KEKEVO-642438 format. One record per atom (N, C-alpha, C): y, x, z. Coordinates in steps of 0.1 Angstrom, whole numbers, plus 5000, padded with zeros to 4 digits. Each point is the difference from the previous one (the first is absolute). Example, Ala and Ser with C-alpha at 12.3 -4.5 7.8 and 13.67 -1.06 7.14 Angstrom:
BEGIN
v; u; w
4943; 5132; 5078;
5012; 4991; 5000;
5012; 5009; 5000;
5011; 4996; 4993;
5011; 5009; 5000;
5011; 4992; 5008;
// end
This chain:
BEGIN
v; u; w
4987; 5009; 5002;
5015; 4992; 4996;
5006; 5006; 5004;
5012; 5001; 4989;
5018; 5000; 5002;
5007; 5001; 5008;
5008; 5002; 5011;
5008; 4995; 5002;
5015; 5004; 4992;
5001; 4988; 5003;
5021; 5002; 4991;
5005; 5016; 5006;
5008; 5004; 4991;
5008; 5011; 4998;
5012; 4997; 4997;
5008; 5007; 5008;
5017; 5000; 4999;
5000; 5014; 4994;
5010; 4999; 4992;
5002; 5015; 4993;
5017; 4996; 4999;
5006; 5007; 5007;
5016; 5006; 5001;
5007; 5009; 5000;
5012; 5007; 4999;
5008; 5012; 5003;
4997; 5005; 5010;
5003; 5010; 5010;
4996; 5006; 5007;
5017; 5000; 5001;
4999; 4996; 5017;
5016; 5000; 5003;
5000; 5015; 5008;
5010; 5006; 5001;
5005; 5014; 5009;
4993; 4995; 5013;
5007; 4991; 5008;
4990; 4999; 5013;
4987; 5007; 5000;
4992; 4998; 4987;
4987; 5001; 5006;
4999; 5016; 4992;
5006; 5004; 4995;
4996; 5016; 4994;
4994; 5003; 5003;
5001; 5007; 5012;
4994; 5010; 5013;
4982; 4998; 5000;
4998; 4986; 5004;
4988; 4995; 5000;
4992; 5000; 4992;
5006; 4999; 4985;
5000; 5001; 4989;
4994; 5013; 4996;
5007; 5007; 4996;
4996; 5013; 5003;
4989; 5004; 5006;
4999; 4996; 5010;
4986; 5009; 5014;
4993; 4992; 4993;
4999; 4989; 4995;
4987; 4997; 4998;
4994; 4999; 4985;
5016; 5007; 4989;
4989; 5008; 4991;
4997; 5012; 5000;
5002; 5006; 5012;
5000; 5014; 5002;
4982; 4999; 5008;
5001; 4988; 5014;
4988; 5004; 4999;
4989; 4995; 4992;
5006; 4989; 4992;
4987; 4996; 4992;
4993; 5010; 4989;
5007; 5011; 4999;
5001; 5011; 4996;
4992; 5010; 4997;
5000; 5006; 5015;
4989; 5007; 5007;
4989; 4993; 5011;
4997; 4989; 4997;
4994; 4994; 5002;
4989; 4998; 4985;
5010; 4994; 4995;
4993; 4993; 4986;
4996; 5013; 4987;
5007; 5008; 5000;
5004; 5009; 4991;
4996; 5013; 4996;
5011; 5006; 5014;
4993; 5013; 5005;
4991; 5009; 5001;
4986; 4993; 5007;
4990; 5005; 4996;
4993; 5000; 4991;
5006; 4999; 4990;
4994; 5001; 4985;
5006; 5012; 4992;
5019; 5000; 5002;
5007; 5013; 4998;
4995; 5011; 5004;
5008; 5013; 4995;
4996; 5011; 5003;
5016; 5003; 5010;
5001; 5011; 5006;
5010; 5004; 5004;
5010; 4999; 4994;
5002; 5005; 4987;
5013; 5001; 4989;
4998; 4986; 5003;
4995; 4992; 4993;
5001; 4985; 4993;
5007; 4991; 5016;
4993; 5004; 5017;
5014; 4993; 5010;
5011; 5006; 4999;
5003; 5015; 4997;
5011; 5005; 4999;
5010; 4998; 4994;
4995; 4995; 4988;
5004; 4993; 4987;
5004; 4985; 5003;
4996; 4996; 5005;
4998; 4982; 5009;
5017; 5001; 5007;
4997; 5006; 5014;
5007; 5002; 5014;
5013; 5005; 4988;
4997; 5010; 4987;
5019; 5009; 5001;
5003; 4988; 4990;
4995; 4993; 4989;
5004; 4982; 4993;
5008; 4991; 5012;
4988; 5001; 5010;
5007; 4992; 5010;
5012; 5004; 5006;
5004; 5007; 5002;
5014; 5008; 5009;
5012; 5003; 4994;
4996; 5000; 4986;
5010; 5005; 4989;
5009; 4990; 4994;
4991; 4985; 4999;
5006; 4986; 4996;
5001; 4995; 5009;
4997; 4998; 5014;
4997; 4990; 5010;
5017; 4990; 5001;
5010; 5013; 5000;
5011; 4998; 5003;
5006; 4989; 4983;
4998; 5005; 4995;
5005; 4994; 4983;
4992; 4987; 5000;
4986; 4995; 5008;
4997; 4986; 4995;
4997; 4990; 5016;
5006; 5010; 5007;
5009; 4992; 5007;
5015; 4993; 4997;
5009; 5006; 4997;
5009; 4996; 4987;
4999; 4991; 4993;
4988; 5001; 4993;
4994; 4993; 4991;
5000; 4982; 5001;
4996; 5001; 5012;
4991; 4992; 5011;
5014; 4992; 5005;
5005; 5012; 5001;
5012; 4988; 5007;
5011; 4996; 4989;
4998; 5002; 4991;
5004; 4995; 4984;
4997; 4986; 4999;
4990; 5004; 5002;
4986; 4988; 4995;
5004; 4986; 5007;
5003; 5008; 5018;
5002; 4985; 5007;
5012; 4995; 5000;
5015; 5009; 4998;
5010; 4990; 4997;
4999; 4999; 4987;
4998; 4998; 4992;
4992; 4991; 4984;
4999; 4990; 5000;
4990; 4998; 5008;
4989; 4987; 5002;
5006; 4993; 5011;
5010; 5009; 5009;
5005; 4989; 5006;
5015; 4993; 4992;
5004; 5007; 4990;
5012; 4989; 4996;
4993; 4997; 4983;
4990; 4992; 5001;
4992; 4992; 4989;
5005; 4987; 4999;
// end
């Protein structure tokens, strides 16, 4: 049985929790099959684009509010 699923933009107030969930999910489900270099690359990408993605989240939140 499939439960109802709500898809909506992420609010900036949820940002930190969502990023922790993304990292934890990667560590639990993906990292075990990655090489050390692969984990390092993911961590670099995660850190490098963290603030830019947060700004995008804020932009989308403001855009949706003004629809």
